[in-house]
KEKENU-979487 format. One record per residue (C-alpha): residue number from 1; residue in one letter; x, y, z. Coordinates in steps of 0.02 Angstrom, whole numbers, always signed. Layout:
BEGIN
   num   residuo        u        v        w
   NUM         A        X        Y        Z
...
END
This chain:
BEGIN
   num   residuo        u        v        w
     1         M    -1983     +453    -2517
     2         D    -2128     +415    -2418
     3         I    -2168     +245    -2318
     4         L    -2307     +178    -2426
     5         T    -2217     +224    -2573
     6         S    -2054     +135    -2522
     7         L    -2156      -36    -2503
     8         R    -2246       +2    -2650
     9         A    -2099      -25    -2759
    10         G    -2013     -141    -2671
    11         E    -2181     -253    -2697
    12         N    -2167     -214    -2880
    13         R    -1993     -262    -2892
    14         L    -2022     -426    -2782
    15         T    -2173     -476    -2903
    16         Q    -2042     -449    -3060
    17         R    -1929     -567    -2978
    18         V    -2054     -706    -2948
    19         A    -2126     -672    -3133
    20         T    -1967     -717    -3214
    21         W    -1906     -854    -3104
    22         D    -1884     -972    -3256
    23         S    -1804    -1132    -3169
    24         V    -1851    -1311    -3242
    25         W    -1932    -1328    -3070
    26         A    -2060    -1172    -3101
    27         R    -2117    -1225    -3270
    28         S    -2156    -1404    -3240
    29         V    -2213    -1390    -3051
    30         L    -2308    -1243    -3019
    31         P    -2413    -1272    -3193
    32         S    -2473    -1428    -3115
    33         V    -2496    -1338    -2944
    34         E    -2618    -1206    -3034
    35         D    -2709    -1335    -3109
    36         A    -2741    -1435    -2954
    37         A    -2797    -1278    -2849
    38         E    -2914    -1219    -2960
    39         H    -3095    -1236    -2896
    40         T    -3033    -1303    -2723
    41         K    -3019    -1478    -2841
    42         L    -2837    -1515    -2724
    43         W    -2910    -1463    -2551
    44         W    -3053    -1579    -2601
    45         A    -2957    -1728    -2647
    46         A    -2859    -1719    -2471
    47         A    -3014    -1696    -2386
    48         V    -3077    -1866    -2469
    49         L    -2905    -1944    -2449
    50         M    -2914    -1899    -2252
    51         A    -3063    -1948    -2219
    52         S    -3058    -2098    -2308
    53         R    -2903    -2151    -2236
    54         G    -2899    -2063    -2046
    55         G    -3011    -2121    -1959
    56         G    -3124    -2016    -1837
    57         R    -2982    -1886    -1840
    58         G    -2976    -1904    -2030
    59         R    -3140    -1891    -2030
    60         R    -3147    -1725    -1905
    61         A    -3000    -1668    -2003
    62         A    -3047    -1668    -2183
    63         A    -3238    -1570    -2123
    64         A    -3152    -1434    -2032
    65         G    -3047    -1407    -2200
    66         I    -3177    -1401    -2280
    67         A    -3286    -1298    -2178
    68         S    -3147    -1172    -2149
    69         M    -3110    -1163    -2338
    70         V    -3273    -1130    -2386
    71         V    -3285     -992    -2252
    72         G    -3090     -922    -2322
    73         Q    -3149     -919    -2500
    74         A    -3331     -832    -2453
    75         L    -3241     -681    -2362
    76         A    -3100     -687    -2487
    77         N    -3206     -684    -2632
    78         G    -3369     -625    -2603
    79         V    -3324     -513    -2474
    80         A    -3138     -412    -2477
    81         K    -3123     -439    -2666
    82         R    -3298     -312    -2656
    83         L    -3229     -196    -2560
    84         V    -3053     -172    -2611
    85         E    -3041     -147    -2808
    86         R    -2867     -168    -2857
    87         R    -2787     -191    -3018
    88         R    -2682     -369    -3065
    89         P    -2501     -337    -3096
    90         P    -2454     -271    -3281
    91         K    -2452     -408    -3374
    92         E    -2288     -349    -3479
    93         W    -2217     -383    -3320
    94         F    -2242     -583    -3344
    95         P    -2127     -670    -3492
    96         H    -2249     -833    -3488
    97         D    -2400     -852    -3581
    98         E    -2501     -900    -3409
    99         V    -2526     -702    -3385
   100         E    -2656     -707    -3520
   101         E    -2763     -817    -3410
   102         R    -2795     -696    -3263
   103         P    -2969     -672    -3187
   104         E    -3033     -498    -3215
   105         S    -3086     -497    -3034
   106         S    -3004     -394    -2911
   107         S    -2807     -448    -2838
   108         F    -2837     -404    -2673
   109         P    -2850     -540    -2586
   110         S    -2804     -693    -2658
   111         G    -2952     -827    -2653
   112         H    -2839     -974    -2683
   113         T    -2731     -949    -2558
   114         A    -2853     -903    -2437
   115         A    -2929    -1070    -2450
   116         A    -2767    -1149    -2463
   117         V    -2729    -1075    -2288
   118         A    -2906    -1089    -2218
   119         F    -2886    -1303    -2249
   120         T    -2723    -1308    -2192
   121         G    -2761    -1218    -2033
   122         A    -2905    -1309    -2002
   123         V    -2816    -1469    -2035
   124         T    -2673    -1440    -1922
   125         P    -2738    -1446    -1744
   126         I    -2854    -1578    -1755
   127         W    -2722    -1703    -1867
   128         P    -2545    -1618    -1857
   129         W    -2461    -1734    -1985
   130         A    -2569    -1707    -2115
   131         G    -2572    -1510    -2097
   132         A    -2384    -1538    -2108
   133         A    -2411    -1618    -2280
   134         C    -2545    -1484    -2322
   135         A    -2408    -1343    -2297
   136         V    -2323    -1415    -2441
   137         P    -2478    -1376    -2578
   138         T    -2528    -1235    -2473
   139         L    -2354    -1151    -2494
   140         L    -2348    -1184    -2683
   141         V    -2505    -1108    -2702
   142         A    -2448     -941    -2637
   143         V    -2290     -943    -2727
   144         E    -2385     -993    -2890
   145         R    -2521     -851    -2895
   146         V    -2352     -722    -2904
   147         H    -2278     -795    -3042
   148         D    -2408     -822    -3149
   149         G    -2451     -641    -3136
   150         A    -2601     -643    -3052
   151         H    -2589     -580    -2871
   152         Y    -2456     -465    -2791
   153         P    -2365     -530    -2645
   154         S    -2463     -416    -2526
   155         D    -2638     -507    -2617
   156         V    -2538     -673    -2566
   157         I    -2512     -636    -2382
   158         A    -2698     -572    -2375
   159         G    -2782     -706    -2451
   160         A    -2651     -792    -2293
   161         S    -2728     -700    -2167
   162         V    -2905     -709    -2210
   163         G    -2879     -894    -2228
   164         L    -2819     -912    -2042
   165         A    -2954     -780    -1976
   166         A    -3073     -911    -2081
   167         A    -3004    -1067    -1987
   168         A    -2979     -971    -1798
   169         L    -3192     -931    -1839
   170         V    -3251    -1130    -1883
   171         R    -3143    -1199    -1744
   172         A    -3205    -1064    -1617
   173         L    -3398    -1089    -1699
   174         P    -3441    -1244    -1618
   175         H    -3379    -1160    -1446
   176         V    -3472     -999    -1465
   177         I    -3639    -1123    -1487
   178         A    -3623    -1225    -1358
   179         K    -3600    -1084    -1238
   180         R    -3759     -984    -1350
   181         A    -3861    -1137    -1290
   182         A    -3801    -1165    -1124
   183         G    -3847     -995    -1089
   184         F    -4010     -993    -1166
   185         R    -4077    -1140    -1059
   186         R    -4043    -1061     -900
   187         P    -4206    -1031     -797
END
C-alpha cells in the first residue's frame, strides 16, 4: 500500500470515529458552537467584547482579528475552494441529522476553521489573554466541522494553515506598507 492510500484510509477512519462520537457533551455543545460560528457571528461578538472592554489593546486586537478573519475567509473560500474540488465525507458515515445541512461547496479547506484560526492568531500577539480565551472556541469549531460531516480532518488542518497565514499576512502588512512608503520618499 502506498503512503497516500494509507494516509487516506487513516483519515477516513478518523473521520468516521469523530463522526460517531456520541456523548452528552458532543450532542449539547457542538451544535451551539456550529450556530455561533455560522457567518462568523462568534468572532464578531468576540471583537465587539474586546473593543468595548479592552481599551486600546482590545480595539487593536479586535481590528486585527476581524481583518485576519476576512483575509482568511477570502483565501479559504474565495481562492482555495476554487482550486481544490473535494467532495464532503459520505453522508452514510454520520449517524446524526446535521449531515443533511452541509454546504455544497468543496470540502477543502475548512473556511470556518480558517476564520477561527485567523481571528485567534491575530488577537493572540496583541492580547495574549484574549487569544487564549479565543483558542477554546477555535478548537471546538475545528472538532465540530468534522463531527458534523462537513469536513475531513485534513480540510480542518488546511483551514488552520490558511488562518495562520492570514494572521501573519495582516500582522506583516503595516510593516511592508511603511517600508515601501519610506522607500518612495527617498530622493
